[in-house]
C-alpha positions in Angstrom: 10.2 -12.3 19.2 7.0 -12.3 20.7 4.6 -10.5 18.3 3.7 -7.2 18.0 0.2 -5.9 18.4 -1.4 -2.2 17.6 -4.9 -1.3 17.6 -6.3 0.9 14.9 -9.9 2.8 16.2 -11.8 4.4 13.4 -15.4 5.8 13.6 -16.2 2.8 12.0 -14.4 -0.4 13.2 -11.6 -1.0 15.6 -9.0 -3.7 14.6 -5.7 -5.2 15.7 -2.7 -5.5 13.4 -0.6 -8.2 14.8 2.9 -8.3 13.5 5.8 -11.5 13.8 7.2 -14.6 12.4 5.3 -17.7 11.8 1.8 -16.1 13.3 -0.6 -17.7 10.8 -0.4 -20.8 12.5 -2.5 -19.3 14.7 -4.7 -18.1 12.9 -8.2 -19.6 14.8 -6.5 -18.3 18.4 -6.4 -14.6 17.1 -10.0 -14.9 15.6 -11.2 -16.2 18.9 -9.0 -13.9 20.6 -10.7 -10.9 19.1 -14.2 -12.0 19.0 -14.5 -12.7 15.3 -16.8 -15.7 14.6 -18.0 -17.1 11.5 -19.0 -20.4 10.1 -17.8 -20.5 6.7 -14.4 -18.6 5.3 -13.9 -17.7 1.7 -9.6 -17.3 1.1 -8.8 -15.3 -1.7 -5.5 -16.1 -2.4 -2.9 -14.4 -4.7 -1.7 -17.6 -6.6 2.2 -16.6 -5.7 1.9 -17.4 -2.3 3.5 -20.7 -1.0 1.6 -23.4 -0.5 3.0 -24.4 2.6 1.7 -21.1 4.2 -1.8 -21.4 2.6 -1.8 -25.3 4.3 -1.0 -23.8 7.7 -3.9 -21.3 7.5 -6.0 -23.7 6.5 -4.9 -26.3 9.3 -5.6 -23.7 12.0 -9.3 -23.5 10.4 -9.9 -26.8 10.3 -13.2 -26.2 12.3 -14.7 -23.9 10.0 -15.8 -24.4 6.4 -13.0 -22.9 4.5 -13.2 -22.6 0.5 -10.2 -21.4 -1.8 -10.3 -19.1 -4.6 -7.0 -18.6 -6.5 -6.9 -15.5 -8.3 -4.1 -13.6 -10.4 -2.7 -10.6 -8.9 -1.5 -7.7 -11.0 -2.6 -4.0 -11.8 -4.4 -5.4 -15.2 -6.3 -7.7 -13.1 -7.0 -5.5 -10.3 -10.5 -4.5 -11.9 -14.4 -5.2 -11.7 -14.3 -8.7 -13.5 -12.0 -9.9 -10.5 -14.5 -8.5 -8.1 -17.1 -10.2 -9.9 -15.6 -13.3 -9.7 -14.9 -13.1 -6.1 -18.8 -12.0 -5.5 -20.1 -15.2 -7.7 -18.2 -17.5 -5.4 -19.7 -15.6 -2.3 -23.3 -15.9 -3.9 -23.1 -19.6 -4.9 -22.1 -20.5 -1.4 -24.6 -18.2 0.3 -22.7 -16.6 2.6 -23.8 -14.5 5.5 -23.0 -11.0 6.4 -21.6 -13.2 9.5 -19.0 -15.3 7.4 -16.0 -13.6 6.4 -13.5 -13.2 3.3 -9.9 -13.6 4.4 -7.4 -12.0 1.7 -4.0 -13.8 1.4 -2.0 -11.8 -0.9 -0.2 -8.1 -1.2 -2.0 -5.1 -2.0 -3.5 -5.8 -4.8 -5.2 -8.8 -3.4 -6.1 -7.0 0.0 -7.7 -4.0 -2.2 -9.5 -6.0 -4.3 -11.0 -8.6 -1.3 -11.9 -5.7 0.8 -13.7 -4.1 -2.1 -15.9 -7.2 -2.7 -16.3 -7.6 1.0 -17.7 -3.8 1.1 -19.8 -4.7 -1.8 -21.1 -8.2 -0.6 -24.8 -7.9 1.1 -23.5 -4.4 1.7 -20.5 -5.8 4.1 -19.3 -9.0 4.9 -16.5 -9.7 7.4 -13.0 -8.7 5.8 -9.6 -10.6 7.3 -6.7 -9.3 5.7 -3.2 -11.1 6.0 -1.0 -9.3 3.7 1.9 -11.2 1.8 4.5 -8.6 1.0 6.4 -6.0 2.8 4.5 -3.3 0.6 1.3 -4.6 1.8 2.2 -5.2 5.5 3.6 -1.4 6.3 1.0 0.2 4.1 -2.3 -1.0 2.3 -3.3 -3.5 4.9 -3.7 -0.6 6.9 -6.6 2.1 6.7 -9.6 0.4 4.7 -8.5 1.6 1.3 -10.4 -0.5 -1.4 -10.6 -0.4 -5.1 -10.1 -1.2 -8.5 -8.5 0.3 -11.5 -9.8 1.4 -14.8 -8.6 3.0 -18.2 -8.9 6.0 -16.9 -6.5 5.6 -13.8 -5.4 3.8 -10.6 -8.0 3.1 -8.0 -11.0 5.6 -9.0 -13.7 2.9 -8.1 -13.6 1.8 -4.7 -14.8 2.4 -1.0 -13.2 3.2 2.6 -13.8 -0.3 4.3 -11.9 -1.5 7.6 -10.9 -5.3 8.0 -11.8 -6.7 11.5 -8.1 -8.4 11.7 -4.6 -7.3 10.1 -2.3 -10.8 10.1 1.3 -9.3 9.1 3.2 -12.6 9.1 7.1 -12.2 8.0 8.0 -15.5 6.8 5.7 -14.6 4.1 8.5 -12.2 3.0 11.2 -14.9 2.8 9.6 -16.1 -0.3 10.0 -12.4 -2.2 12.4 -11.4 -4.7 14.4 -8.6 -3.8 12.5 -6.3 -6.1 9.5 -6.9 -3.7 11.4 -6.2 -0.7 12.5 -2.5 -2.4 9.2 -2.0 -3.0 8.0 -2.2 0.4 11.0 0.1 1.8 9.9 2.9 -0.6 6.5 3.3 1.9 8.7 2.6 4.8 11.0 5.6 3.7 7.9 7.6 2.9 6.0 7.2 6.5 9.5 8.8 8.3 9.8 11.4 5.8 6.3 12.9 6.4 6.2 12.2 10.1 9.2 11.3 11.9 12.7 12.3 11.7 14.1 10.0 14.3 12.9 7.1 12.3 14.2 8.2 9.2 17.8 8.7 10.9 17.1 4.9 12.1 16.0 3.5 8.4 19.3 5.2 7.3 21.4 3.3 9.6 20.0 -0.1 9.4 18.5 0.0 5.9 20.9 -3.3 5.2 19.3 -5.2 8.0 15.8 -3.9 6.9 16.3 -5.0 3.1 17.7 -8.5 4.5 15.0 -9.1 6.8 17.0 -9.5 9.9 15.1 -9.6 13.1 14.2 -7.4 15.0 14.8 -4.7 12.3 12.2 -5.8 10.0 9.4 -6.0 12.5 10.3 -3.0 14.2 10.7 -1.0 10.8 7.0 -2.6 10.2 5.3 -1.7 13.6 6.9 2.1 12.9 5.1 2.3 9.7 2.0 0.6 10.6 1.9 3.1 13.5 2.6 6.0 11.7 -0.4 5.3 9.4 -2.7 4.4 12.3 -2.3 7.5 13.5 -3.2 9.3 10.2 -5.9 7.1 9.7 -7.7 8.0 13.3 -7.5 11.4 12.3 -8.7 11.2 9.1 -10.5 8.0 8.0 -11.9 8.9 4.8 -9.1 11.3 3.6 -10.9 14.6 4.0 -7.9 16.7 4.7 -5.0 15.1 7.1 -4.8 11.8 5.6 -3.9 13.2 2.5 0.2 13.6 3.3 0.0 9.5 2.9 -0.1 10.6 -0.8 3.0 11.7 -0.8 4.8 10.9 -4.1 1.6 9.0 -5.0 0.3 11.4 -7.9 3.5 11.4 -9.7 3.6 7.1 -8.8 0.1 6.3 -10.0 0.4 8.2 -13.5 3.7 6.7 -13.8 2.2 3.1 -13.5 -0.9 4.1 -15.5 1.6 5.5 -18.6 3.1 2.2 -18.6 0.1 0.4 -18.7 0.6 -1.1 -15.5 3.4 -3.3 -17.2 6.3 -5.1 -15.1 8.9 -2.7 -16.1 7.9 -0.6 -13.2 5.8 -1.9 -10.7 3.7 -0.2 -7.5 6.5 0.5 -5.1 9.4 1.4 -7.4 6.8 4.1 -8.9 6.3 5.4 -5.3 10.2 5.7 -5.0 10.1 7.2 -8.4 7.3 9.6 -7.2 8.7 10.9 -3.9 11.9 11.6 -6.1 9.7 14.1 -8.0 7.8 15.3 -5.1 11.1 16.1 -3.6 12.7 17.8 -6.9 9.7 19.8 -7.1 9.4 20.6 -3.6 13.1 21.9 -4.0 12.5 23.6 -7.0 9.8 26.0 -5.7 12.1 26.4 -2.7 10.1 24.7 0.0 12.2 22.0 1.1 15.9 23.1 2.6 19.0 21.7 0.8 20.1 19.5 3.8 17.0 17.4 3.8 17.0 17.3 0.3 20.5 16.3 -0.5 19.9 13.7 2.7 16.9 12.0 1.1 18.3 12.0 -2.2 21.3 10.4 -1.3 20.1 7.9 0.8 17.8 6.8 -2.0 20.7 6.6 -5.0 23.2 5.0 -2.3 20.6 2.3 -1.5 19.9 1.5 -5.2 16.4 2.5 -5.1 14.9 3.8 -8.2 15.7 7.5 -8.7 16.2 8.8 -12.2 12.4 9.2 -14.2 14.7 8.9 -17.6 15.4 5.6 -17.0 12.0 4.7 -17.3 10.5 7.4 -19.6 11.0 9.2 -22.8 9.8 12.7 -23.7 7.2 10.9 -25.8 5.8 10.0 -22.8 5.3 13.3 -21.3 1.6 14.3 -22.5 0.3 10.8 -21.1 1.8 11.4 -17.9 0.6 14.7 -17.5 -3.1 13.4 -18.5 -3.2 10.7 -15.8 -2.0 13.2 -13.5 -5.0 15.6 -14.1 -7.6 12.6 -13.5 -6.1 11.9 -10.4 -9.0 11.5 -7.9 -8.0 13.9 -5.6 -8.0 16.7 -7.6 -10.8 19.5 -7.4 -9.8 21.8 -9.5 -8.7 22.0 -13.1 -5.2 22.1 -10.9 -2.9 19.2 -9.8 -3.2 18.7 -6.2 0.3 17.5 -4.7 1.6 16.9 -1.1 4.9 18.5 -0.9 7.5 18.6 1.4 9.1 21.6 3.6 11.1 19.3 5.8 11.5 16.0 7.1 8.5 15.0 9.1 6.7 18.3 7.7 4.9 17.4 4.5 2.5 20.3 2.7 -0.7 20.0 2.1 -2.7 21.5 -1.0 0.3 22.4 -3.4 -1.7 22.8 -6.5 -0.1 23.0 -9.9 -1.1 23.6 -13.7 -0.8 21.4 -16.2 1.7 23.6 -18.1 4.0 23.9 -14.6 4.0 20.4 -14.4 5.0 20.0 -17.9 8.0 22.1 -17.5 9.1 20.5 -14.4 8.8 17.0 -15.8 10.1 17.8 -19.0 13.6 18.9 -17.4 13.6 15.6 -15.3 13.0 13.6 -18.7 15.8 15.3 -20.6 18.6 16.0 -18.1 
């Protein structure tokens, strides 16, 4: 099928997202068609990206001076040291602000690359080529960049929009099933907070999507990007409305940090668990109706997605989970700020809960 294009317009940047199969062979053409000009490019590449895909990008950019920097991408390596490594490569080759940094990898590579681009000479052209389903439907859209610290996830970062996003679905064919499920978590989130018809479509076609069947996978990526695009265009810097995208994420980030970003639970799985926690809290607080609660929970369980918190944590982890929730960057008081749900496509802002309330809620989840 032909590539799909949508355009994100924010106060700081206007850029296209191109979605399709085997589109990276035309990387140079997409640059030219979108007036992206440069002499030198640094490709910051996740070591797990297949070499044949990197070759296609390099071949397309054969008329440019291209440098490669392979990085190990994990939540533990998503730190200032990796950013400094990228900056050192840019500095020693004397990149100008008109040159560009091209991130090729999942969400971690995009976050680190985008953050380095925002810092270098106060702003270098940034191109994002997301290679995982999770990054294609979520982190590559909206301009959030950043790194982790021992105090929590993404506590240091910036908003920095790319010049172009190229989402080639051929990258997804090299991913293990676990990574596809991770991406589906964000796809499901977008439908839950914004579009009931999309949610119904996902329930009907999940097997096609998880098996990367065309045109189902392309449509799912496009629909998710379009939902996030509309949210970002209304609130680029997450002052208010954009916070709905954090549905499940405050729980998720604390789960990841509690496990010290181990492979036991990756980001997408944590997001699914976090959404389940947010759904259960919404239902417990009598905010969410039973029909929607049962529908979403049954869909997650029937799809063999992560559901039970006690499969990953025990009571001994409770205080640590709460501590990371209290450190979340979205909090403005001594209570934890959460996005909950009233019904499918109607999220609730500014629901704040105390340490005692959350501890009581999570304790039941870990015991029952």
